[in-house]
C-alpha positions in Angstrom: -19.8 9.3 -13.1 -17.2 11.7 -11.8 -19.5 13.0 -9.1 -19.5 9.5 -7.6 -15.7 9.4 -7.0 -16.1 10.3 -3.4 -17.6 6.8 -2.8 -14.4 5.0 -3.9 -12.2 6.1 -0.8 -15.2 5.5 1.5 -15.7 2.0 0.2 -12.0 1.2 0.3 -11.8 2.5 3.9 -14.7 0.4 5.0 -13.1 -2.7 3.4 -9.8 -1.9 5.1 -11.5 -1.3 8.5 -13.4 -4.7 8.1 -10.0 -6.4 7.3 -8.4 -4.9 10.3 -11.2 -5.9 12.7 -11.5 -9.4 11.3 -7.8 -10.0 11.8 -7.7 -8.4 15.3 -5.6 -5.4 14.4 -6.3 -2.0 15.9 -7.1 1.1 13.8 -3.8 2.6 15.0 -1.9 -0.4 13.5 -3.7 0.1 10.2 -3.3 3.8 10.0 -0.7 3.6 7.3 -3.1 1.6 5.1 -5.7 4.4 5.4 -2.9 6.9 4.3 -2.2 4.7 1.3 -5.9 4.6 0.4 -6.2 8.4 0.5 -3.0 8.9 -1.4 -4.0 6.4 -4.1 -7.4 8.0 -4.5 -6.0 11.5 -4.4 -3.7 10.5 -7.3 -6.6 9.1 -9.3 -8.7 12.2 -8.7 -5.8 14.5 -9.6 -5.3 12.6 -12.9 -8.9 13.0 -13.8 -9.0 16.7 -13.0 -5.9 17.2 -15.2 -7.6 15.2 -18.0 -10.7 17.4 -17.7 -8.7 20.5 -18.1 -6.6 19.1 -21.0 -9.5 17.9 -23.0 -11.7 21.0 -22.7 
């Protein structure tokens, strides 16, 4: 399952892009949201990497 984690940020970015376009916002206006998505997913991935090293 861990090998599929790369799909989570892609799916979240697609949903965010769809939200921006459906509400007539530009990508530049939603750039901060993309940053939050990558920061959130980076935190989750870092947590799981730490857990992998701690439990081995």
